[in-house]
Backbone as CSV, one residue per row, in Angstrom:
resi,resn,N_x,N_y,N_z,CA_x,CA_y,CA_z,C_x,C_y,C_z
1,UNK,-0.980,-10.065,-15.177,0.375,-9.592,-14.552,0.500,-9.609,-13.071
2,UNK,-0.519,-9.328,-12.388,-0.444,-9.186,-10.782,-1.232,-10.612,-10.521
3,UNK,-0.524,-11.299,-9.524,-1.211,-12.376,-8.750,-1.929,-11.707,-7.560
4,UNK,-2.974,-12.464,-7.083,-3.951,-11.955,-6.159,-3.029,-12.086,-4.784
5,UNK,-2.014,-12.892,-4.573,-1.335,-13.217,-3.374,-0.068,-12.210,-3.333
6,UNK,0.347,-11.645,-4.209,1.545,-10.945,-4.388,1.431,-9.487,-3.953
7,UNK,2.570,-8.949,-3.418,2.569,-7.508,-3.224,3.365,-7.024,-4.508
8,UNK,2.901,-6.110,-5.305,3.482,-5.632,-6.452,4.036,-4.240,-6.221
9,UNK,5.020,-3.980,-6.993,5.606,-2.572,-7.008,4.796,-1.499,-7.910
10,UNK,4.454,-0.435,-7.435,3.644,0.438,-8.638,4.913,1.745,-8.551
11,UNK,4.825,2.605,-9.518,5.597,3.598,-9.776,4.779,4.832,-10.232
12,UNK,5.456,6.095,-10.220,4.811,7.251,-10.756,3.953,7.079,-12.065
13,UNK,4.737,6.129,-12.835,4.184,5.950,-14.213,2.888,5.196,-14.336
14,UNK,2.827,4.147,-13.326,1.622,3.207,-13.580,0.753,3.226,-12.100
15,UNK,0.934,4.433,-11.354,0.214,4.614,-10.373,-1.291,4.579,-10.566
16,UNK,-1.564,5.608,-11.582,-3.042,5.744,-11.782,-3.612,4.544,-12.436
17,UNK,-2.879,3.624,-13.179,-3.725,2.550,-13.820,-3.683,1.369,-12.584
18,UNK,-2.674,1.164,-11.916,-2.744,0.170,-10.882,-3.359,0.349,-9.741
19,UNK,-3.440,1.813,-9.261,-3.832,1.917,-7.846,-5.298,2.573,-8.188
20,UNK,-5.270,3.958,-8.903,-6.533,4.578,-8.999,-7.443,4.035,-9.935
21,UNK,-7.091,3.276,-10.961,-8.146,2.589,-11.867,-8.470,1.141,-11.267
22,UNK,-8.106,0.605,-10.247,-8.363,-0.731,-9.714,-9.603,-1.001,-9.383
23,UNK,-10.236,-2.010,-9.630,-11.518,-2.656,-9.234,-11.564,-2.585,-7.722
24,UNK,-10.788,-3.233,-7.175,-10.595,-3.597,-5.619,-10.095,-2.529,-4.933
25,UNK,-10.351,-2.255,-3.648,-9.578,-1.264,-2.762,-8.078,-1.561,-2.873
26,UNK,-7.227,-0.589,-2.746,-5.795,-0.871,-2.833,-5.154,-0.226,-1.548
27,UNK,-4.257,-1.076,-0.956,-3.574,-0.831,0.240,-2.169,-0.393,-0.431
28,UNK,-1.634,0.808,-0.379,-0.504,1.395,-0.880,0.501,1.405,0.318
29,UNK,1.816,0.896,0.292,2.711,1.090,1.337,3.722,2.021,0.652
30,UNK,3.796,3.327,1.253,4.879,4.187,0.757,6.183,3.887,1.573
31,UNK,7.149,3.275,0.805,8.209,2.664,1.412,9.522,3.311,0.995
32,UNK,10.598,2.772,1.485,12.066,3.171,1.166,13.039,2.246,1.579
33,UNK,14.176,1.949,0.858,15.003,1.048,1.157,15.678,1.121,2.487
34,UNK,15.866,2.510,2.927,16.594,2.956,3.836,15.912,2.879,5.231
35,UNK,14.685,2.303,5.323,13.594,2.304,6.331,13.378,1.082,7.033
36,UNK,14.029,0.835,8.038,14.120,-0.493,8.841,12.622,-0.885,8.965
37,UNK,11.677,-0.007,9.660,10.376,-0.380,9.956,9.469,-0.846,8.513
38,UNK,9.882,-0.210,7.485,9.460,-0.483,6.019,9.826,-2.131,5.869
39,UNK,10.884,-2.425,5.967,11.438,-3.816,5.810,10.673,-4.728,6.824
40,UNK,10.443,-4.376,7.781,9.506,-5.223,8.861,8.333,-5.575,8.310
41,UNK,7.752,-4.608,7.651,6.468,-4.762,7.077,6.218,-5.648,5.896
42,UNK,7.470,-6.011,5.364,7.360,-6.932,4.150,6.577,-8.283,4.144
43,UNK,6.921,-8.781,5.306,6.055,-10.256,5.483,4.703,-10.013,5.905
44,UNK,4.449,-8.889,6.683,2.984,-8.610,6.986,2.356,-8.361,5.800
45,UNK,2.761,-7.520,4.866,1.997,-7.071,3.771,1.806,-8.503,2.971
46,UNK,2.619,-9.355,2.767,2.557,-10.471,2.049,1.553,-11.304,2.721
47,UNK,1.518,-11.400,3.870,0.407,-12.259,4.605,-0.967,-11.502,4.438
48,UNK,-1.041,-10.211,4.518,-2.362,-9.563,4.190,-2.759,-9.776,2.916
49,UNK,-1.670,-9.475,1.782,-2.113,-9.873,0.379,-2.579,-11.346,0.439
50,UNK,-1.909,-12.179,0.997,-2.502,-13.756,0.721,-3.787,-13.976,1.302
51,UNK,-4.185,-13.192,2.472,-5.435,-13.504,3.291,-6.594,-12.701,2.628
52,UNK,-6.440,-11.573,2.247,-7.395,-10.443,1.764,-7.211,-10.218,0.121
53,UNK,-6.390,-11.058,-0.622,-6.317,-10.954,-1.937,-7.546,-10.883,-2.935
54,UNK,-8.628,-11.436,-2.383,-9.777,-11.469,-3.273,-10.519,-10.248,-3.064
55,UNK,-10.208,-9.492,-1.970,-11.000,-8.231,-1.475,-10.109,-6.986,-1.597
56,UNK,-8.804,-7.160,-1.629,-7.835,-6.117,-1.442,-6.465,-6.264,-2.219
57,UNK,-6.270,-5.212,-2.947,-4.833,-5.312,-3.828,-3.828,-4.566,-2.791
58,UNK,-2.680,-5.142,-2.735,-1.696,-4.906,-1.938,-0.436,-4.264,-2.937
59,UNK,0.049,-2.914,-2.651,1.156,-2.559,-3.567,2.118,-1.867,-2.749
60,UNK,3.452,-1.564,-3.059,4.278,-0.765,-2.417,4.768,0.245,-3.478
61,UNK,5.322,1.386,-3.056,5.812,2.505,-3.860,6.940,3.042,-3.210
62,UNK,8.101,2.974,-3.861,9.357,3.443,-3.538,9.319,4.896,-3.526
63,UNK,9.477,5.576,-2.232,9.196,7.044,-2.270,10.616,7.665,-2.921
64,UNK,11.542,7.228,-2.954,12.976,7.888,-3.534,12.661,7.826,-5.036
65,UNK,12.273,6.672,-5.481,12.203,6.563,-6.962,10.976,7.218,-7.481
66,UNK,9.999,7.591,-6.834,8.682,8.058,-7.140,8.168,9.407,-6.370
67,UNK,9.006,10.337,-6.623,8.617,11.648,-5.822,7.320,12.174,-6.256
68,UNK,6.987,12.087,-7.443,5.504,12.683,-8.024,4.405,12.157,-6.995
69,UNK,4.278,11.103,-7.083,3.265,10.288,-6.292,3.175,10.651,-4.644
70,UNK,4.583,10.437,-4.392,4.780,10.783,-2.896,4.479,12.188,-2.512
71,UNK,4.872,13.120,-3.360,4.500,14.623,-2.835,2.954,14.940,-3.230
72,UNK,2.374,14.260,-4.255,0.920,14.292,-4.512,0.013,14.093,-3.228
73,UNK,0.637,12.955,-2.481,-0.444,12.595,-1.452,0.336,13.092,0.083
74,UNK,1.331,14.027,-0.133,2.039,14.666,1.031,2.441,13.561,2.166
75,UNK,3.124,12.396,1.538,3.752,11.368,2.324,4.995,11.887,3.010
76,UNK,5.249,12.005,4.363,6.470,12.434,4.886,6.995,11.457,5.888
77,UNK,6.491,10.541,6.212,7.035,9.550,6.956,6.855,8.336,6.528
78,UNK,7.742,7.303,6.880,7.883,5.904,6.128,7.842,5.015,7.355
79,UNK,7.087,3.831,7.319,6.125,3.465,6.134,4.689,4.295,6.521
80,UNK,4.238,4.726,5.281,2.956,5.330,5.411,2.019,4.366,4.423
81,UNK,0.882,4.023,5.106,-0.262,3.243,4.402,-1.536,3.985,4.109
82,UNK,-1.770,3.875,2.679,-3.017,4.542,2.322,-3.908,3.512,1.676
83,UNK,-5.285,3.650,1.871,-6.224,2.732,1.189,-6.793,3.671,0.224
84,UNK,-6.813,3.209,-1.128,-7.511,3.877,-2.149,-8.696,3.146,-2.748
85,UNK,-9.757,3.808,-2.706,-11.023,3.042,-3.296,-11.684,3.909,-4.184
86,UNK,-12.100,3.494,-5.490,-12.442,4.418,-6.503,-11.605,5.491,-6.810
87,UNK,-10.416,5.276,-6.687,-9.534,6.403,-7.144,-9.257,7.316,-6.117
88,UNK,-9.884,7.175,-4.980,-9.587,8.270,-3.992,-8.886,7.725,-2.636
89,UNK,-8.101,8.284,-1.983,-7.768,7.895,-0.556,-8.818,7.887,0.218
90,UNK,-9.048,6.789,0.987,-10.089,6.689,1.987,-9.603,6.558,3.547
91,UNK,-8.383,6.203,3.725,-7.671,6.011,4.853,-6.378,6.233,4.805
92,UNK,-5.570,6.550,5.710,-3.989,6.746,5.775,-3.607,6.228,7.161
93,UNK,-2.363,5.575,7.335,-1.943,5.187,8.600,-0.378,5.365,8.427
94,UNK,0.080,5.912,9.493,1.676,5.930,9.525,2.334,5.086,10.558
95,UNK,3.372,4.354,10.191,4.032,3.376,10.999,3.912,2.005,10.971
96,UNK,4.911,1.296,11.175,4.810,-0.207,11.222,3.793,-0.691,12.274
97,UNK,3.107,-1.727,12.036,2.153,-2.335,12.796,2.124,-3.841,12.597
98,UNK,1.647,-4.693,13.562,1.365,-5.918,13.340,0.287,-6.404,12.385
99,UNK,0.286,-7.450,11.888,-0.803,-7.942,10.820,-2.225,-7.792,11.287
100,UNK,-2.231,-8.414,12.732,-3.828,-8.227,13.353,-4.275,-6.967,13.360
101,UNK,-3.397,-5.874,13.896,-3.746,-4.462,13.985,-4.003,-3.915,12.674
102,UNK,-3.139,-4.239,11.565,-3.392,-3.524,10.301,-4.748,-4.143,9.674
103,UNK,-4.969,-5.409,10.008,-6.298,-5.933,9.503,-7.488,-5.237,10.171
104,UNK,-7.312,-5.010,11.318,-8.325,-4.351,12.234,-8.710,-2.830,11.687
105,UNK,-7.546,-2.394,11.292,-7.660,-0.956,10.679,-8.299,-1.029,9.266
106,UNK,-8.177,-2.052,8.643,-8.623,-2.229,7.225,-9.870,-2.582,7.185
107,UNK,-10.339,-3.040,8.283,-11.817,-3.651,8.224,-13.070,-2.813,7.770
108,UNK,-12.849,-1.635,7.962,-13.929,-0.694,7.595,-13.747,-0.026,6.148
109,UNK,-12.710,-0.515,5.499,-12.518,0.070,4.240,-12.447,-1.126,3.010
110,UNK,-12.444,-2.304,3.501,-12.378,-3.412,2.689,-13.910,-4.217,2.652
């Protein structure tokens, strides 16, 4: 179902299976349609997924459609990025950033 170079959408319904149960570390972008910095991150996330697809799964979660997961992780600002490994959040970052910066911040968790 998921291609290694794609950014896939996850929901409250499949978050546990797709993120918490994943074999690879997972970068989750908590995003919203009304958030311009979130839209800016689209191409960056696709590039990260393409470069790191063998070591990292990249997914997006729409905060407006998926309040349970958003609230469970106390996400207040968009975009928020969280890295999950072994079913646990191991890193959180808030705000848009360049691909190089994002990869530097991910280096210690992938």
